[in-house]
Every structure is written in structure tokens, then in C-alpha cells.
All heavy atoms as atom14 arrays in JSON, in Angstrom:
{
  "sequence": "MKEPMNNTKIPQTESIQEMAEFWDTHDLTDFEDELDEVRELVFDTLVSIREV",
  "atom14_mask": [
    [1, 1, 1, 1, 1, 1, 1, 1, 0, 0, 0, 0, 0, 0],
    [1, 1, 1, 1, 1, 1, 1, 1, 1, 0, 0, 0, 0, 0],
    [1, 1, 1, 1, 1, 1, 1, 1, 1, 0, 0, 0, 0, 0],
    [1, 1, 1, 1, 1, 1, 1, 0, 0, 0, 0, 0, 0, 0],
    [1, 1, 1, 1, 1, 1, 1, 1, 0, 0, 0, 0, 0, 0],
    [1, 1, 1, 1, 1, 1, 1, 1, 0, 0, 0, 0, 0, 0],
    [1, 1, 1, 1, 1, 1, 1, 1, 0, 0, 0, 0, 0, 0],
    [1, 1, 1, 1, 1, 1, 1, 0, 0, 0, 0, 0, 0, 0],
    [1, 1, 1, 1, 1, 1, 1, 1, 1, 0, 0, 0, 0, 0],
    [1, 1, 1, 1, 1, 1, 1, 1, 0, 0, 0, 0, 0, 0],
    [1, 1, 1, 1, 1, 1, 1, 0, 0, 0, 0, 0, 0, 0],
    [1, 1, 1, 1, 1, 1, 1, 1, 1, 0, 0, 0, 0, 0],
    [1, 1, 1, 1, 1, 1, 1, 0, 0, 0, 0, 0, 0, 0],
    [1, 1, 1, 1, 1, 1, 1, 1, 1, 0, 0, 0, 0, 0],
    [1, 1, 1, 1, 1, 1, 0, 0, 0, 0, 0, 0, 0, 0],
    [1, 1, 1, 1, 1, 1, 1, 1, 0, 0, 0, 0, 0, 0],
    [1, 1, 1, 1, 1, 1, 1, 1, 1, 0, 0, 0, 0, 0],
    [1, 1, 1, 1, 1, 1, 1, 1, 1, 0, 0, 0, 0, 0],
    [1, 1, 1, 1, 1, 1, 1, 1, 0, 0, 0, 0, 0, 0],
    [1, 1, 1, 1, 1, 0, 0, 0, 0, 0, 0, 0, 0, 0],
    [1, 1, 1, 1, 1, 1, 1, 1, 1, 0, 0, 0, 0, 0],
    [1, 1, 1, 1, 1, 1, 1, 1, 1, 1, 1, 0, 0, 0],
    [1, 1, 1, 1, 1, 1, 1, 1, 1, 1, 1, 1, 1, 1],
    [1, 1, 1, 1, 1, 1, 1, 1, 0, 0, 0, 0, 0, 0],
    [1, 1, 1, 1, 1, 1, 1, 0, 0, 0, 0, 0, 0, 0],
    [1, 1, 1, 1, 1, 1, 1, 1, 1, 1, 0, 0, 0, 0],
    [1, 1, 1, 1, 1, 1, 1, 1, 0, 0, 0, 0, 0, 0],
    [1, 1, 1, 1, 1, 1, 1, 1, 0, 0, 0, 0, 0, 0],
    [1, 1, 1, 1, 1, 1, 1, 0, 0, 0, 0, 0, 0, 0],
    [1, 1, 1, 1, 1, 1, 1, 1, 0, 0, 0, 0, 0, 0],
    [1, 1, 1, 1, 1, 1, 1, 1, 1, 1, 1, 0, 0, 0],
    [1, 1, 1, 1, 1, 1, 1, 1, 1, 0, 0, 0, 0, 0],
    [1, 1, 1, 1, 1, 1, 1, 1, 0, 0, 0, 0, 0, 0],
    [1, 1, 1, 1, 1, 1, 1, 1, 1, 0, 0, 0, 0, 0],
    [1, 1, 1, 1, 1, 1, 1, 1, 0, 0, 0, 0, 0, 0],
    [1, 1, 1, 1, 1, 1, 1, 1, 0, 0, 0, 0, 0, 0],
    [1, 1, 1, 1, 1, 1, 1, 1, 1, 0, 0, 0, 0, 0],
    [1, 1, 1, 1, 1, 1, 1, 0, 0, 0, 0, 0, 0, 0],
    [1, 1, 1, 1, 1, 1, 1, 1, 1, 1, 1, 0, 0, 0],
    [1, 1, 1, 1, 1, 1, 1, 1, 1, 0, 0, 0, 0, 0],
    [1, 1, 1, 1, 1, 1, 1, 1, 0, 0, 0, 0, 0, 0],
    [1, 1, 1, 1, 1, 1, 1, 0, 0, 0, 0, 0, 0, 0],
    [1, 1, 1, 1, 1, 1, 1, 1, 1, 1, 1, 0, 0, 0],
    [1, 1, 1, 1, 1, 1, 1, 1, 0, 0, 0, 0, 0, 0],
    [1, 1, 1, 1, 1, 1, 1, 0, 0, 0, 0, 0, 0, 0],
    [1, 1, 1, 1, 1, 1, 1, 1, 0, 0, 0, 0, 0, 0],
    [1, 1, 1, 1, 1, 1, 1, 0, 0, 0, 0, 0, 0, 0],
    [1, 1, 1, 1, 1, 1, 0, 0, 0, 0, 0, 0, 0, 0],
    [1, 1, 1, 1, 1, 1, 1, 1, 0, 0, 0, 0, 0, 0],
    [1, 1, 1, 1, 1, 1, 1, 1, 1, 1, 1, 0, 0, 0],
    [1, 1, 1, 1, 1, 1, 1, 1, 1, 0, 0, 0, 0, 0],
    [1, 1, 1, 1, 1, 1, 1, 0, 0, 0, 0, 0, 0, 0]
  ],
  "atom14_positions": [
    [[0.84, -1.19, 0.0], [0.0, 0.0, 0.0], [0.88, 1.25, 0.0], [1.86, 1.32, 0.72], [-0.91, -0.01, 1.21], [-1.86, 1.13, 1.28], [-2.95, 0.84, 2.7], [-4.07, 2.13, 2.5], [0.0, 0.0, 0.0], [0.0, 0.0, 0.0], [0.0, 0.0, 0.0], [0.0, 0.0, 0.0], [0.0, 0.0, 0.0], [0.0, 0.0, 0.0]],
    [[0.5, 2.23, -0.78], [1.27, 3.47, -0.9], [1.12, 4.3, 0.38], [0.03, 4.53, 0.86], [0.74, 4.25, -2.1], [1.44, 5.55, -2.33], [0.83, 6.26, -3.54], [1.17, 7.71, -3.52], [0.47, 8.46, -4.53], [0.0, 0.0, 0.0], [0.0, 0.0, 0.0], [0.0, 0.0, 0.0], [0.0, 0.0, 0.0], [0.0, 0.0, 0.0]],
    [[2.24, 4.76, 0.91], [2.25, 5.62, 2.09], [2.14, 7.08, 1.68], [2.65, 7.47, 0.63], [3.54, 5.42, 2.89], [3.63, 4.06, 3.54], [2.59, 3.84, 4.61], [2.31, 4.78, 5.39], [2.04, 2.74, 4.67], [0.0, 0.0, 0.0], [0.0, 0.0, 0.0], [0.0, 0.0, 0.0], [0.0, 0.0, 0.0], [0.0, 0.0, 0.0]],
    [[1.48, 7.94, 2.48], [1.43, 9.37, 2.17], [2.84, 9.95, 2.09], [3.74, 9.52, 2.8], [0.66, 9.96, 3.35], [-0.06, 8.82, 3.96], [0.74, 7.59, 3.68], [0.0, 0.0, 0.0], [0.0, 0.0, 0.0], [0.0, 0.0, 0.0], [0.0, 0.0, 0.0], [0.0, 0.0, 0.0], [0.0, 0.0, 0.0], [0.0, 0.0, 0.0]],
    [[3.01, 10.94, 1.23], [4.32, 11.54, 1.03], [4.78, 12.32, 2.26], [5.95, 12.47, 2.5], [4.3, 12.46, -0.19], [4.14, 11.69, -1.47], [4.13, 12.75, -2.91], [5.83, 13.28, -2.92], [0.0, 0.0, 0.0], [0.0, 0.0, 0.0], [0.0, 0.0, 0.0], [0.0, 0.0, 0.0], [0.0, 0.0, 0.0], [0.0, 0.0, 0.0]],
    [[3.84, 12.84, 3.04], [4.19, 13.57, 4.26], [3.07, 13.42, 5.26], [2.07, 12.79, 5.01], [4.49, 15.04, 3.95], [3.32, 15.71, 3.25], [2.17, 15.46, 3.59], [3.6, 16.55, 2.28], [0.0, 0.0, 0.0], [0.0, 0.0, 0.0], [0.0, 0.0, 0.0], [0.0, 0.0, 0.0], [0.0, 0.0, 0.0], [0.0, 0.0, 0.0]],
    [[3.23, 14.01, 6.43], [2.23, 13.89, 7.49], [1.29, 15.07, 7.53], [0.73, 15.38, 8.56], [2.93, 13.72, 8.85], [3.64, 12.4, 8.94], [3.24, 11.44, 8.31], [4.7, 12.35, 9.71], [0.0, 0.0, 0.0], [0.0, 0.0, 0.0], [0.0, 0.0, 0.0], [0.0, 0.0, 0.0], [0.0, 0.0, 0.0], [0.0, 0.0, 0.0]],
    [[1.11, 15.75, 6.42], [0.24, 16.92, 6.36], [-1.2, 16.52, 6.68], [-1.68, 15.51, 6.21], [0.28, 17.55, 4.95], [1.63, 17.85, 4.65], [-0.55, 18.8, 4.88], [0.0, 0.0, 0.0], [0.0, 0.0, 0.0], [0.0, 0.0, 0.0], [0.0, 0.0, 0.0], [0.0, 0.0, 0.0], [0.0, 0.0, 0.0], [0.0, 0.0, 0.0]],
    [[-1.85, 17.33, 7.46], [-3.27, 17.14, 7.76], [-4.09, 18.06, 6.87], [-3.61, 19.09, 6.41], [-3.55, 17.47, 9.22], [-2.83, 16.58, 10.19], [-3.42, 15.21, 10.21], [-2.76, 14.34, 11.26], [-3.14, 12.96, 11.16], [0.0, 0.0, 0.0], [0.0, 0.0, 0.0], [0.0, 0.0, 0.0], [0.0, 0.0, 0.0], [0.0, 0.0, 0.0]],
    [[-5.34, 17.7, 6.63], [-6.23, 18.55, 5.87], [-6.42, 19.84, 6.66], [-6.76, 19.8, 7.84], [-7.58, 17.86, 5.63], [-7.38, 16.59, 4.81], [-8.55, 18.81, 4.94], [-8.63, 15.74, 4.65], [0.0, 0.0, 0.0], [0.0, 0.0, 0.0], [0.0, 0.0, 0.0], [0.0, 0.0, 0.0], [0.0, 0.0, 0.0], [0.0, 0.0, 0.0]],
    [[-6.2, 21.0, 6.05], [-6.31, 22.26, 6.78], [-7.75, 22.54, 7.21], [-8.7, 22.19, 6.51], [-5.83, 23.31, 5.78], [-5.92, 22.69, 4.45], [-5.83, 21.2, 4.65], [0.0, 0.0, 0.0], [0.0, 0.0, 0.0], [0.0, 0.0, 0.0], [0.0, 0.0, 0.0], [0.0, 0.0, 0.0], [0.0, 0.0, 0.0], [0.0, 0.0, 0.0]],
    [[-7.89, 23.16, 8.36], [-9.19, 23.6, 8.87], [-9.32, 25.08, 8.55], [-8.72, 25.91, 9.24], [-9.28, 23.34, 10.37], [-9.14, 21.9, 10.75], [-10.27, 21.06, 10.22], [-11.44, 21.42, 10.33], [-9.94, 19.94, 9.61], [0.0, 0.0, 0.0], [0.0, 0.0, 0.0], [0.0, 0.0, 0.0], [0.0, 0.0, 0.0], [0.0, 0.0, 0.0]],
    [[-10.06, 25.41, 7.5], [-10.2, 26.8, 7.1], [-11.57, 27.03, 6.49], [-12.21, 26.1, 5.99], [-9.1, 27.17, 6.07], [-9.28, 28.54, 5.69], [-9.13, 26.3, 4.85], [0.0, 0.0, 0.0], [0.0, 0.0, 0.0], [0.0, 0.0, 0.0], [0.0, 0.0, 0.0], [0.0, 0.0, 0.0], [0.0, 0.0, 0.0], [0.0, 0.0, 0.0]],
    [[-12.03, 28.24, 6.54], [-13.28, 28.64, 5.9], [-13.02, 29.19, 4.5], [-13.95, 29.52, 3.78], [-14.0, 29.69, 6.76], [-14.43, 29.19, 8.13], [-15.53, 28.14, 8.04], [-16.43, 28.29, 7.2], [-15.48, 27.18, 8.83], [0.0, 0.0, 0.0], [0.0, 0.0, 0.0], [0.0, 0.0, 0.0], [0.0, 0.0, 0.0], [0.0, 0.0, 0.0]],
    [[-11.77, 29.31, 4.13], [-11.4, 29.91, 2.86], [-11.44, 28.89, 1.71], [-10.69, 27.92, 1.72], [-9.98, 30.5, 2.95], [-9.51, 30.85, 1.66], [0.0, 0.0, 0.0], [0.0, 0.0, 0.0], [0.0, 0.0, 0.0], [0.0, 0.0, 0.0], [0.0, 0.0, 0.0], [0.0, 0.0, 0.0], [0.0, 0.0, 0.0], [0.0, 0.0, 0.0]],
    [[-12.31, 29.13, 0.76], [-12.39, 28.26, -0.41], [-11.08, 28.33, -1.19], [-10.59, 27.31, -1.68], [-13.59, 28.64, -1.3], [-14.9, 28.35, -0.55], [-13.54, 27.91, -2.64], [-16.14, 28.85, -1.25], [0.0, 0.0, 0.0], [0.0, 0.0, 0.0], [0.0, 0.0, 0.0], [0.0, 0.0, 0.0], [0.0, 0.0, 0.0], [0.0, 0.0, 0.0]],
    [[-10.49, 29.52, -1.26], [-9.23, 29.69, -1.97], [-8.12, 28.84, -1.35], [-7.37, 28.16, -2.05], [-8.82, 31.17, -1.99], [-7.54, 31.45, -2.74], [-7.66, 31.19, -4.22], [-8.71, 31.41, -4.81], [-6.6, 30.71, -4.83], [0.0, 0.0, 0.0], [0.0, 0.0, 0.0], [0.0, 0.0, 0.0], [0.0, 0.0, 0.0], [0.0, 0.0, 0.0]],
    [[-8.02, 28.86, -0.03], [-6.99, 28.07, 0.65], [-7.2, 26.58, 0.41], [-6.23, 25.84, 0.19], [-6.98, 28.36, 2.14], [-6.37, 29.7, 2.5], [-6.37, 29.93, 4.01], [-6.26, 28.97, 4.78], [-6.48, 31.1, 4.4], [0.0, 0.0, 0.0], [0.0, 0.0, 0.0], [0.0, 0.0, 0.0], [0.0, 0.0, 0.0], [0.0, 0.0, 0.0]],
    [[-8.45, 26.13, 0.48], [-8.73, 24.71, 0.24], [-8.42, 24.32, -1.2], [-7.85, 23.25, -1.45], [-10.19, 24.38, 0.58], [-10.49, 24.43, 2.06], [-9.45, 23.34, 3.07], [-9.99, 21.74, 2.53], [0.0, 0.0, 0.0], [0.0, 0.0, 0.0], [0.0, 0.0, 0.0], [0.0, 0.0, 0.0], [0.0, 0.0, 0.0], [0.0, 0.0, 0.0]],
    [[-8.75, 25.18, -2.15], [-8.46, 24.9, -3.55], [-6.95, 24.79, -3.76], [-6.49, 23.87, -4.45], [-9.04, 25.99, -4.44], [0.0, 0.0, 0.0], [0.0, 0.0, 0.0], [0.0, 0.0, 0.0], [0.0, 0.0, 0.0], [0.0, 0.0, 0.0], [0.0, 0.0, 0.0], [0.0, 0.0, 0.0], [0.0, 0.0, 0.0], [0.0, 0.0, 0.0]],
    [[-6.19, 25.69, -3.18], [-4.74, 25.65, -3.31], [-4.18, 24.37, -2.67], [-3.26, 23.75, -3.21], [-4.11, 26.88, -2.67], [-4.38, 28.15, -3.45], [-3.96, 29.41, -2.73], [-3.39, 29.34, -1.62], [-4.2, 30.5, -3.3], [0.0, 0.0, 0.0], [0.0, 0.0, 0.0], [0.0, 0.0, 0.0], [0.0, 0.0, 0.0], [0.0, 0.0, 0.0]],
    [[-4.73, 23.97, -1.53], [-4.28, 22.74, -0.87], [-4.53, 21.53, -1.77], [-3.63, 20.72, -2.01], [-5.0, 22.57, 0.47], [-4.65, 21.29, 1.18], [-3.49, 21.22, 1.93], [-5.46, 20.17, 1.07], [-3.15, 20.03, 2.59], [-5.12, 18.99, 1.72], [-3.97, 18.92, 2.48], [0.0, 0.0, 0.0], [0.0, 0.0, 0.0], [0.0, 0.0, 0.0]],
    [[-5.75, 21.38, -2.29], [-6.08, 20.21, -3.11], [-5.42, 20.24, -4.48], [-5.26, 19.2, -5.11], [-7.59, 20.03, -3.21], [-8.16, 19.58, -1.89], [-9.07, 20.26, -1.13], [-7.84, 18.4, -1.17], [-9.32, 19.56, 0.03], [-8.57, 18.41, 0.02], [-6.98, 17.32, -1.4], [-8.49, 17.38, 0.96], [-6.9, 16.31, -0.46], [-7.65, 16.35, 0.71]],
    [[-4.99, 21.41, -4.94], [-4.22, 21.48, -6.18], [-2.86, 20.82, -6.03], [-2.25, 20.42, -7.03], [-4.03, 22.94, -6.62], [-5.27, 23.52, -7.29], [-6.17, 22.75, -7.66], [-5.31, 24.76, -7.45], [0.0, 0.0, 0.0], [0.0, 0.0, 0.0], [0.0, 0.0, 0.0], [0.0, 0.0, 0.0], [0.0, 0.0, 0.0], [0.0, 0.0, 0.0]],
    [[-2.39, 20.72, -4.8], [-1.04, 20.18, -4.58], [-1.02, 18.9, -3.75], [0.05, 18.42, -3.38], [-0.16, 21.24, -3.87], [-0.78, 21.58, -2.62], [-0.01, 22.49, -4.73], [0.0, 0.0, 0.0], [0.0, 0.0, 0.0], [0.0, 0.0, 0.0], [0.0, 0.0, 0.0], [0.0, 0.0, 0.0], [0.0, 0.0, 0.0], [0.0, 0.0, 0.0]],
    [[-2.18, 18.33, -3.46], [-2.27, 17.11, -2.66], [-3.22, 16.1, -3.31], [-4.1, 16.49, -4.07], [-2.76, 17.43, -1.25], [-1.8, 18.25, -0.46], [-1.69, 19.61, -0.61], [-0.88, 17.89, 0.47], [-0.75, 20.07, 0.21], [-0.24, 19.03, 0.87], [0.0, 0.0, 0.0], [0.0, 0.0, 0.0], [0.0, 0.0, 0.0], [0.0, 0.0, 0.0]],
    [[-3.04, 14.84, -2.97], [-3.86, 13.76, -3.49], [-4.87, 13.32, -2.43], [-4.47, 12.97, -1.31], [-2.96, 12.59, -3.89], [-3.69, 11.49, -4.62], [-4.89, 11.24, -4.32], [-3.08, 10.86, -5.5], [0.0, 0.0, 0.0], [0.0, 0.0, 0.0], [0.0, 0.0, 0.0], [0.0, 0.0, 0.0], [0.0, 0.0, 0.0], [0.0, 0.0, 0.0]],
    [[-6.14, 13.28, -2.78], [-7.19, 12.91, -1.84], [-6.96, 11.54, -1.21], [-7.22, 11.33, -0.03], [-8.55, 12.92, -2.54], [-9.77, 12.57, -1.7], [-9.97, 13.59, -0.6], [-11.0, 12.46, -2.56], [0.0, 0.0, 0.0], [0.0, 0.0, 0.0], [0.0, 0.0, 0.0], [0.0, 0.0, 0.0], [0.0, 0.0, 0.0], [0.0, 0.0, 0.0]],
    [[-6.42, 10.61, -1.98], [-6.21, 9.26, -1.46], [-5.18, 9.21, -0.34], [-5.15, 8.23, 0.43], [-5.8, 8.28, -2.59], [-4.58, 8.74, -3.18], [-6.89, 8.19, -3.64], [0.0, 0.0, 0.0], [0.0, 0.0, 0.0], [0.0, 0.0, 0.0], [0.0, 0.0, 0.0], [0.0, 0.0, 0.0], [0.0, 0.0, 0.0], [0.0, 0.0, 0.0]],
    [[-4.36, 10.24, -0.2], [-3.4, 10.3, 0.9], [-4.07, 10.66, 2.23], [-3.43, 10.6, 3.28], [-2.29, 11.31, 0.61], [-1.37, 10.86, -0.51], [-1.29, 9.64, -0.76], [-0.73, 11.73, -1.12], [0.0, 0.0, 0.0], [0.0, 0.0, 0.0], [0.0, 0.0, 0.0], [0.0, 0.0, 0.0], [0.0, 0.0, 0.0], [0.0, 0.0, 0.0]],
    [[-5.35, 11.04, 2.19], [-6.04, 11.51, 3.39], [-7.3, 10.69, 3.69], [-8.16, 11.14, 4.44], [-6.41, 12.99, 3.22], [-5.21, 13.87, 3.03], [-4.73, 14.15, 1.76], [-4.54, 14.38, 4.12], [-3.61, 14.93, 1.58], [-3.41, 15.17, 3.95], [-2.94, 15.45, 2.68], [0.0, 0.0, 0.0], [0.0, 0.0, 0.0], [0.0, 0.0, 0.0]],
    [[-7.41, 9.5, 3.13], [-8.61, 8.68, 3.32], [-8.95, 8.44, 4.78], [-10.12, 8.39, 5.15], [-8.47, 7.35, 2.59], [-8.53, 7.49, 1.1], [-8.34, 6.18, 0.37], [-7.36, 5.48, 0.68], [-9.18, 5.87, -0.49], [0.0, 0.0, 0.0], [0.0, 0.0, 0.0], [0.0, 0.0, 0.0], [0.0, 0.0, 0.0], [0.0, 0.0, 0.0]],
    [[-7.94, 8.33, 5.63], [-8.17, 8.09, 7.06], [-8.72, 9.31, 7.79], [-9.2, 9.21, 8.9], [-6.91, 7.59, 7.74], [-5.76, 8.57, 7.66], [-5.68, 9.34, 6.68], [-4.93, 8.58, 8.59], [0.0, 0.0, 0.0], [0.0, 0.0, 0.0], [0.0, 0.0, 0.0], [0.0, 0.0, 0.0], [0.0, 0.0, 0.0], [0.0, 0.0, 0.0]],
    [[-8.69, 10.48, 7.16], [-9.2, 11.71, 7.78], [-10.59, 12.09, 7.27], [-11.18, 13.05, 7.77], [-8.26, 12.88, 7.48], [-6.9, 12.76, 8.14], [-6.08, 13.99, 7.9], [-6.56, 15.1, 8.16], [-4.93, 13.83, 7.43], [0.0, 0.0, 0.0], [0.0, 0.0, 0.0], [0.0, 0.0, 0.0], [0.0, 0.0, 0.0], [0.0, 0.0, 0.0]],
    [[-11.12, 11.37, 6.29], [-12.38, 11.75, 5.66], [-13.56, 11.14, 6.41], [-13.48, 10.03, 6.92], [-12.4, 11.3, 4.2], [-11.27, 11.84, 3.33], [-11.39, 11.26, 1.92], [-11.3, 13.35, 3.29], [0.0, 0.0, 0.0], [0.0, 0.0, 0.0], [0.0, 0.0, 0.0], [0.0, 0.0, 0.0], [0.0, 0.0, 0.0], [0.0, 0.0, 0.0]],
    [[-14.66, 11.88, 6.44], [-15.91, 11.4, 7.04], [-17.0, 11.46, 5.98], [-17.05, 12.4, 5.18], [-16.33, 12.3, 8.21], [-15.35, 12.24, 9.36], [-14.85, 11.14, 9.66], [-15.1, 13.29, 9.97], [0.0, 0.0, 0.0], [0.0, 0.0, 0.0], [0.0, 0.0, 0.0], [0.0, 0.0, 0.0], [0.0, 0.0, 0.0], [0.0, 0.0, 0.0]],
    [[-17.88, 10.48, 6.01], [-19.03, 10.49, 5.1], [-20.02, 11.55, 5.57], [-20.34, 11.63, 6.76], [-19.7, 9.13, 5.06], [-20.85, 9.07, 4.1], [-21.48, 7.69, 4.01], [-20.9, 6.74, 4.56], [-22.55, 7.59, 3.4], [0.0, 0.0, 0.0], [0.0, 0.0, 0.0], [0.0, 0.0, 0.0], [0.0, 0.0, 0.0], [0.0, 0.0, 0.0]],
    [[-20.5, 12.36, 4.65], [-21.47, 13.4, 4.96], [-22.84, 12.93, 4.51], [-23.05, 12.61, 3.35], [-21.09, 14.73, 4.27], [-22.13, 15.81, 4.53], [-19.72, 15.18, 4.71], [0.0, 0.0, 0.0], [0.0, 0.0, 0.0], [0.0, 0.0, 0.0], [0.0, 0.0, 0.0], [0.0, 0.0, 0.0], [0.0, 0.0, 0.0], [0.0, 0.0, 0.0]],
    [[-23.8, 12.9, 5.44], [-25.13, 12.43, 5.12], [-26.17, 13.54, 5.13], [-27.32, 13.33, 4.84], [-25.54, 11.34, 6.1], [-24.67, 10.11, 5.99], [-25.12, 9.05, 6.97], [-24.27, 7.89, 6.89], [-24.61, 6.77, 6.28], [-25.77, 6.67, 5.69], [-23.79, 5.75, 6.26], [0.0, 0.0, 0.0], [0.0, 0.0, 0.0], [0.0, 0.0, 0.0]],
    [[-25.74, 14.76, 5.49], [-26.67, 15.88, 5.56], [-26.26, 16.96, 4.56], [-25.13, 17.01, 4.09], [-26.66, 16.47, 6.96], [-27.13, 15.49, 8.02], [-27.02, 16.06, 9.43], [-26.75, 17.27, 9.57], [-27.2, 15.3, 10.37], [0.0, 0.0, 0.0], [0.0, 0.0, 0.0], [0.0, 0.0, 0.0], [0.0, 0.0, 0.0], [0.0, 0.0, 0.0]],
    [[-27.18, 17.88, 4.3], [-26.92, 19.01, 3.42], [-25.77, 19.84, 3.98], [-25.75, 20.18, 5.15], [-28.17, 19.87, 3.3], [-28.08, 21.11, 2.42], [-27.84, 20.7, 0.97], [-29.36, 21.92, 2.54], [0.0, 0.0, 0.0], [0.0, 0.0, 0.0], [0.0, 0.0, 0.0], [0.0, 0.0, 0.0], [0.0, 0.0, 0.0], [0.0, 0.0, 0.0]],
    [[-24.8, 20.15, 3.13], [-23.65, 20.93, 3.57], [-23.75, 22.36, 3.08], [-23.41, 23.29, 3.8], [-22.34, 20.29, 3.05], [-21.14, 21.14, 3.41], [-22.18, 18.88, 3.59], [0.0, 0.0, 0.0], [0.0, 0.0, 0.0], [0.0, 0.0, 0.0], [0.0, 0.0, 0.0], [0.0, 0.0, 0.0], [0.0, 0.0, 0.0], [0.0, 0.0, 0.0]],
    [[-24.24, 22.56, 1.86], [-24.32, 23.89, 1.28], [-25.77, 24.33, 1.18], [-26.65, 23.54, 0.84], [-23.69, 23.91, -0.11], [-22.24, 23.58, -0.09], [-21.8, 22.32, -0.45], [-21.3, 24.51, 0.31], [-20.45, 22.0, -0.43], [-19.96, 24.22, 0.34], [-19.53, 22.95, -0.04], [0.0, 0.0, 0.0], [0.0, 0.0, 0.0], [0.0, 0.0, 0.0]],
    [[-26.03, 25.6, 1.45], [-27.36, 26.17, 1.33], [-27.57, 26.61, -0.11], [-26.9, 27.52, -0.59], [-27.51, 27.35, 2.28], [-28.9, 27.93, 2.27], [-29.76, 27.45, 1.51], [-29.13, 28.88, 3.03], [0.0, 0.0, 0.0], [0.0, 0.0, 0.0], [0.0, 0.0, 0.0], [0.0, 0.0, 0.0], [0.0, 0.0, 0.0], [0.0, 0.0, 0.0]],
    [[-28.48, 25.96, -0.81], [-28.71, 26.28, -2.23], [-29.77, 27.35, -2.41], [-30.12, 27.67, -3.54], [-29.11, 25.02, -3.01], [-30.29, 24.46, -2.4], [-27.99, 24.0, -3.0], [0.0, 0.0, 0.0], [0.0, 0.0, 0.0], [0.0, 0.0, 0.0], [0.0, 0.0, 0.0], [0.0, 0.0, 0.0], [0.0, 0.0, 0.0], [0.0, 0.0, 0.0]],
    [[-30.29, 27.91, -1.33], [-31.33, 28.93, -1.45], [-30.75, 30.29, -1.81], [-31.46, 31.17, -2.27], [-32.13, 29.03, -0.16], [-32.89, 27.76, 0.23], [-33.58, 27.97, 1.58], [-33.91, 27.4, -0.82], [0.0, 0.0, 0.0], [0.0, 0.0, 0.0], [0.0, 0.0, 0.0], [0.0, 0.0, 0.0], [0.0, 0.0, 0.0], [0.0, 0.0, 0.0]],
    [[-29.49, 30.48, -1.59], [-28.82, 31.74, -1.9], [-28.29, 31.65, -3.33], [-27.59, 30.74, -3.68], [-27.67, 32.02, -0.93], [-26.96, 33.3, -1.28], [-28.19, 32.06, 0.51], [0.0, 0.0, 0.0], [0.0, 0.0, 0.0], [0.0, 0.0, 0.0], [0.0, 0.0, 0.0], [0.0, 0.0, 0.0], [0.0, 0.0, 0.0], [0.0, 0.0, 0.0]],
    [[-28.65, 32.63, -4.14], [-28.15, 32.62, -5.51], [-27.13, 33.75, -5.7], [-27.19, 34.79, -5.07], [-29.29, 32.78, -6.52], [-29.9, 34.03, -6.35], [0.0, 0.0, 0.0], [0.0, 0.0, 0.0], [0.0, 0.0, 0.0], [0.0, 0.0, 0.0], [0.0, 0.0, 0.0], [0.0, 0.0, 0.0], [0.0, 0.0, 0.0], [0.0, 0.0, 0.0]],
    [[-26.21, 33.51, -6.59], [-25.19, 34.5, -6.91], [-25.42, 34.92, -8.35], [-25.47, 34.1, -9.26], [-23.78, 33.91, -6.74], [-23.58, 33.45, -5.31], [-22.72, 34.92, -7.16], [-22.29, 32.72, -5.08], [0.0, 0.0, 0.0], [0.0, 0.0, 0.0], [0.0, 0.0, 0.0], [0.0, 0.0, 0.0], [0.0, 0.0, 0.0], [0.0, 0.0, 0.0]],
    [[-25.58, 36.23, -8.55], [-25.82, 36.74, -9.89], [-24.6, 37.48, -10.38], [-23.88, 38.1, -9.59], [-27.0, 37.7, -9.9], [-28.31, 37.03, -9.5], [-29.46, 37.98, -9.61], [-29.24, 39.12, -8.72], [-29.89, 40.27, -8.81], [-30.8, 40.44, -9.75], [-29.67, 41.25, -7.98], [0.0, 0.0, 0.0], [0.0, 0.0, 0.0], [0.0, 0.0, 0.0]],
    [[-24.4, 37.45, -11.69], [-23.32, 38.23, -12.26], [-23.72, 39.69, -12.24], [-24.87, 40.02, -12.45], [-23.05, 37.79, -13.7], [-22.41, 36.44, -13.79], [-22.06, 36.08, -15.22], [-21.69, 36.98, -15.98], [-22.16, 34.89, -15.54], [0.0, 0.0, 0.0], [0.0, 0.0, 0.0], [0.0, 0.0, 0.0], [0.0, 0.0, 0.0], [0.0, 0.0, 0.0]],
    [[-22.78, 40.54, -11.99], [-23.05, 41.98, -11.93], [-22.7, 42.63, -13.23], [-21.82, 42.29, -13.92], [-22.26, 42.64, -10.78], [-22.53, 44.11, -10.73], [-22.61, 41.97, -9.47], [0.0, 0.0, 0.0], [0.0, 0.0, 0.0], [0.0, 0.0, 0.0], [0.0, 0.0, 0.0], [0.0, 0.0, 0.0], [0.0, 0.0, 0.0], [0.0, 0.0, 0.0]]
  ]
}
């Protein structure tokens, strides 16, 4: 089994930009032991974003 390249943990942040930058440079399969299955709604789809 392939070992993770380092001991980096998934960052705890509210910043979408920071998370995107993290996942651009990391492989999800290296963090399988840190993932939890989500069974509830995570994002509120009632808010819409319009182009200005």
C-alpha cells in the first residue's frame, strides 16, 4: 500500500481559496483516514449568486 508523502493534515479553514490551493497540490487518497461520510446538506442552495 502506498504511504502518504508527508504527514500533512487537511487544513481547517473557511477559505475556499486556501482549500483549492491545498487540493491542487495534494492527493485525496493520501487523506482517506481523515475523511468522514457526509449524510446531511452541507451547502445552502437557497442563496443565488448573480453576475453583476
